[in-house]
C-alpha positions as CSV (number, residue, x, y, z in Angstrom):
1,X,-13.7,-25.7,-5.9
2,X,-10.3,-26.6,-4.5
3,X,-10.0,-29.2,-1.8
4,X,-9.3,-27.9,1.7
5,X,-7.1,-29.8,4.2
6,X,-7.7,-29.7,8.0
7,X,-4.6,-28.8,10.0
8,X,-4.5,-29.1,13.8
9,X,-3.1,-25.8,15.2
10,X,-2.0,-25.0,18.7
11,X,-1.7,-21.3,19.6
12,X,-0.7,-19.5,22.7
13,X,-3.6,-17.7,24.3
14,X,-2.2,-14.3,23.6
15,X,-1.7,-15.1,19.9
16,X,-5.2,-16.6,19.7
17,X,-6.8,-13.6,21.3
18,X,-4.9,-11.2,19.1
19,X,-5.8,-13.1,15.9
20,X,-9.5,-13.3,17.0
21,X,-9.7,-9.6,17.6
22,X,-8.1,-8.9,14.3
23,X,-10.5,-11.3,12.5
24,X,-13.4,-9.5,14.2
25,X,-12.1,-6.2,13.0
26,X,-11.9,-7.5,9.4
27,X,-15.3,-9.2,9.6
28,X,-13.7,-12.7,9.2
29,X,-13.9,-15.9,11.1
30,X,-10.7,-16.9,12.9
31,X,-10.1,-19.6,10.4
32,X,-10.7,-17.2,7.5
33,X,-8.3,-14.7,9.0
34,X,-5.5,-17.3,9.4
35,X,-6.0,-18.5,5.9
36,X,-6.0,-14.9,4.6
37,X,-2.8,-14.0,6.4
38,X,-1.0,-17.2,5.2
39,X,-2.1,-16.5,1.7
40,X,-0.8,-13.0,1.8
41,X,2.5,-14.2,3.2
42,X,2.9,-16.7,0.4
43,X,1.9,-14.1,-2.2
44,X,4.4,-11.6,-0.8
45,X,7.2,-14.3,-0.7
46,X,6.5,-15.1,-4.4
47,X,6.5,-11.4,-5.3
48,X,9.8,-10.7,-3.5
49,X,11.4,-14.1,-3.7
50,X,12.1,-14.1,0.0
51,X,10.3,-14.3,3.3
52,X,8.4,-11.3,4.5
53,X,10.3,-11.2,7.8
54,X,13.9,-12.0,8.5
55,X,12.9,-13.2,12.0
56,X,10.2,-15.8,11.3
57,X,11.7,-18.2,13.9
58,X,11.4,-15.7,16.8
59,X,8.3,-15.7,19.0
60,X,6.1,-12.7,18.3
61,X,5.7,-10.1,21.1
62,X,2.2,-8.8,21.7
63,X,1.2,-5.5,23.2
64,X,-2.1,-6.4,25.0
65,X,-2.7,-3.2,26.8
């Protein structure tokens, strides 16, 4: 089993709430969802040889309606 590192993470409330809802929809913990999304981003980057988004440095906008 690989060693896991702990990383302190601060999120805006809107992002936290959106990730938590997504995690619940996918039957994952919030930590599991974040790890899954990061893993998928790395996999996609390795596959394409570039970042998934051209705008990674821009703050995401959430539709919380």
